[in-house]
C-alpha positions in Angstrom: 36.9 133.0 59.7 35.8 131.7 56.3 32.5 133.0 55.0 29.8 131.6 52.8 29.4 134.8 50.8 29.5 134.1 47.1 30.3 130.4 47.6 26.8 128.8 47.2 27.8 127.3 43.9 31.1 125.9 45.2 30.0 124.8 48.6 26.7 122.9 48.8 26.7 123.2 52.6 26.9 127.0 52.4 24.3 127.0 49.6 21.9 125.1 51.8 22.4 127.5 54.7 21.9 130.5 52.5 18.6 129.0 51.3 17.2 128.9 54.8 19.1 131.6 56.7 19.9 135.3 56.1 23.2 135.9 54.4 24.8 137.5 57.5 23.9 134.4 59.6 25.0 131.6 57.2 28.7 132.1 57.6 28.8 132.1 61.5 26.5 129.1 61.6 28.6 127.2 59.1 31.7 128.0 61.0 30.3 126.8 64.3 28.9 123.6 62.8 32.3 122.9 61.2 34.1 123.2 64.5 31.4 121.0 66.2 31.8 118.4 63.6 35.6 118.4 63.9 35.4 117.9 67.7 32.7 115.3 67.4 34.7 113.3 64.8 37.8 113.6 67.0 35.8 112.2 70.0 34.4 109.3 67.9 37.8 108.4 66.5 39.4 108.6 70.0 36.7 106.4 71.4 37.0 103.8 68.7 40.8 103.6 69.0 40.6 103.4 72.8 38.2 100.5 72.4 40.5 98.7 70.0 43.5 99.1 72.4 41.4 98.0 75.4 40.2 94.9 73.6 43.8 93.9 72.6 45.0 94.6 76.2 42.2 92.6 77.7 42.8 89.6 75.4 46.6 89.8 76.2 45.8 89.9 80.0 43.1 87.2 80.0 44.7 84.8 77.6 48.1 84.3 79.3 47.3 81.4 81.6 45.6 78.4 80.1 42.2 77.4 81.4 43.5 74.1 82.7 45.9 75.9 85.0 43.4 78.0 86.8 41.9 75.2 88.9 45.0 73.4 89.9 46.9 74.0 93.2 50.3 72.7 92.3 53.4 74.8 93.1 54.2 75.3 89.4 50.8 76.9 89.0 51.5 79.3 91.8 54.6 80.4 89.8 52.4 80.6 86.7 49.9 82.8 88.5 52.6 85.2 89.6 53.9 85.5 86.0 50.3 85.9 84.7 49.7 88.8 87.2 52.9 90.5 86.2 52.0 90.2 82.5 48.5 91.6 83.2 49.9 94.6 85.0 52.4 95.2 82.2 49.7 95.0 79.6 47.4 97.4 81.4 50.3 99.9 81.9 51.2 99.7 78.2 47.5 100.1 77.3 47.3 103.3 79.4 50.3 104.7 77.7 48.9 103.9 74.2 45.5 105.5 75.1 47.3 108.7 76.3 49.3 108.9 73.0 46.1 108.3 71.0 44.3 111.1 72.9 47.2 113.5 72.4 47.5 112.8 68.6 43.8 112.9 67.9 43.0 116.1 69.8 46.2 117.7 68.6 45.1 117.1 65.0 41.6 118.3 65.8 43.1 121.4 67.4 45.1 122.2 64.3 42.0 121.8 62.1 40.0 124.1 64.4 42.8 126.7 64.1 42.6 126.4 60.3 38.9 127.3 60.6 39.9 130.6 62.1 41.9 131.3 58.9 45.3 131.0 60.5 48.2 129.9 58.4 49.4 126.6 60.0 52.9 126.5 58.4 54.5 129.1 60.8 52.8 127.5 63.7 54.0 124.0 62.8 57.5 125.4 62.2 57.5 127.1 65.6 56.3 123.9 67.3 59.0 121.9 65.6 61.7 124.3 66.8 60.2 124.4 70.3 60.2 120.6 70.3 63.8 120.4 69.4 64.7 122.9 72.1 62.7 121.0 74.7 64.2 117.8 73.5 67.7 119.1 74.1 66.7 120.6 77.5 64.9 117.5 78.7 67.2 114.7 77.5 67.3 113.0 80.9 63.5 113.0 81.1 63.2 111.5 77.6 65.8 109.0 78.5 63.8 108.0 81.6 60.6 107.5 79.6 62.3 105.4 76.9 64.0 103.3 79.5 60.7 102.9 81.3 59.0 101.8 78.1 61.6 99.1 77.4 61.5 98.0 81.0 57.7 97.4 80.8 57.9 95.7 77.4 60.7 93.4 78.4 59.2 92.7 81.9 62.5 93.3 83.7 60.7 93.7 87.0 57.3 94.5 88.5 55.6 95.5 91.8 56.5 93.2 94.6 59.8 92.0 93.1 63.0 92.1 95.1 65.6 93.8 92.9 69.2 95.2 93.0 69.5 98.3 90.7 73.2 98.9 91.7 72.4 102.0 93.6 69.6 100.6 95.8 68.3 97.1 96.8 64.7 96.6 97.9 61.2 95.6 97.1 59.5 97.4 94.2 56.5 99.3 95.4 55.6 101.3 92.3 56.7 101.5 88.7 56.1 104.4 86.3 57.6 105.4 83.0 59.9 107.8 84.8 60.8 106.3 88.2 60.9 103.1 90.1 60.1 103.3 93.9 61.9 100.7 96.1 61.8 100.0 99.9 64.8 98.4 101.4 65.1 96.1 104.5 65.4 99.1 106.8 62.2 100.7 105.5 63.9 103.4 103.6 62.2 104.4 100.3 64.3 104.9 97.2 63.2 106.7 94.1 65.4 105.6 91.2 65.1 107.2 87.7 64.7 104.6 85.1 67.2 106.2 82.8 70.0 105.7 85.5 69.4 102.0 85.8 72.1 100.2 83.7 71.6 96.7 85.2 69.0 95.0 87.3 69.3 91.9 89.5 65.8 90.4 90.0 65.5 87.8 92.8 61.7 87.3 92.3 61.2 86.6 88.6 59.9 83.2 87.6 61.4 81.2 90.6 63.9 81.5 93.3 66.4 79.2 94.9 67.1 78.5 98.6 70.6 77.2 99.4 71.4 75.7 102.8 75.0 74.7 103.6 75.5 72.2 106.4 78.9 72.1 108.1 79.8 68.8 109.9 83.0 67.6 111.6 85.7 65.5 109.7 85.0 62.5 111.9 81.4 62.2 110.6 80.4 59.5 108.1 80.0 61.0 104.7 77.5 58.4 103.4 75.5 58.5 106.5 75.2 62.3 106.5 74.1 62.3 102.9 71.4 59.8 103.6 70.2 61.9 106.5 70.0 65.0 104.3 68.2 63.1 101.6 65.6 62.0 104.1 65.1 65.6 105.2 64.7 66.7 101.5 62.1 64.0 101.0 60.2 65.0 104.1 60.2 68.7 103.0 59.0 67.7 99.5 56.2 65.5 101.0 55.0 68.3 103.4 51.8 69.7 101.8 52.1 73.0 103.7 55.4 73.7 101.8 54.9 71.8 98.5 51.6 73.5 97.6 52.7 77.0 98.6 56.4 77.6 98.4 58.3 74.7 96.8 58.5 74.2 93.0 60.7 71.1 92.7 62.0 68.4 94.9 65.0 69.5 97.0 68.4 68.4 95.7 71.2 67.2 98.0 74.5 68.0 96.3 76.6 66.1 98.8 80.1 67.2 99.8 80.3 70.8 98.5 83.4 72.1 100.2 86.2 71.1 102.6 87.6 73.7 105.0 90.2 73.5 107.7 87.5 73.0 110.3 84.6 71.2 108.6 83.1 69.4 105.7 80.2 71.3 104.1 77.2 69.6 102.5 74.7 71.6 100.4 70.9 71.4 99.9 69.3 73.3 97.1 65.5 74.0 96.9 63.7 75.6 93.9 61.0 77.8 95.3 58.2 80.2 94.4 59.5 83.8 93.9 60.4 85.6 97.1 59.8 82.5 99.3 63.5 81.3 99.3 64.3 82.9 102.7 61.3 81.2 104.4 62.1 77.8 102.9 65.8 78.1 103.8 64.8 78.9 107.5 62.5 75.8 107.5 65.3 73.6 106.0 67.9 74.8 108.6 65.5 74.1 111.5 64.8 70.6 110.2 68.5 69.9 109.5 69.4 70.9 113.1 66.7 68.9 114.7 67.4 65.8 112.6 71.2 65.9 113.1 70.7 66.3 116.9 68.5 63.2 117.0 71.1 61.3 114.9 73.9 62.5 117.3 75.8 64.2 114.5 77.3 67.5 115.7 77.5 70.6 113.5 81.0 72.1 113.1 82.1 75.7 113.0 83.3 77.1 109.7 
């Protein structure tokens, strides 16, 4: 611990204390006040930096969707709302990581300054910490790999909570995302914990928009032009249905016409661009309408 003895000419603070306190009290009081000031400054700096990060994150989260889109009910706006929510979650996660890093750096620096107040030589300590960091880095390569992969995943918005993804080793809906692991639940209810560092490719079925594809097999004897007209009528009815258009469908369904010819049937295809994760529901509705319409028109479906 540094003292104020004989330092009144060099240190105005010690000189002031010596003028109002006994000599044997001045050094402990100066030492305590110095430590208090270091911690107080560290808390103030941490608070200011956290406030800056929170402000940036709040602007990034609130300023994604234009004001004109917040009061519209079109399907495209539903997709925009999903993207906006994903970006907000990503921004908040990154903000939390930045705040944690700021806290570690500020308090770590303050801790070293406090140790210096005890008169300790920081050079051996920093050398030991550096050697320990290298050793831990070699021993925890997989953990570091997971964290780095998690950071890039968040920054690039590869997937988020609620997305249906294929990681190669597991397929399911994302329930939680951290810097180290991604938690999925598959169709059987099984929960998968996948380390981010082991994911080399991701197939995301819920990002931006999805597509429902319905193949309609009919017999060779059917009239091609007539079937195509019937399917176009179904597509128009689906597009004009407000229960589907305002909730699940992004663009008007497209009838591609004769897609394939097999040894048993001709196959026509209908494609519908949908809101993320709604393709299965839209496909089921399309199949039901196709079956009912073809039955009324007397056009039998063929086996494939």
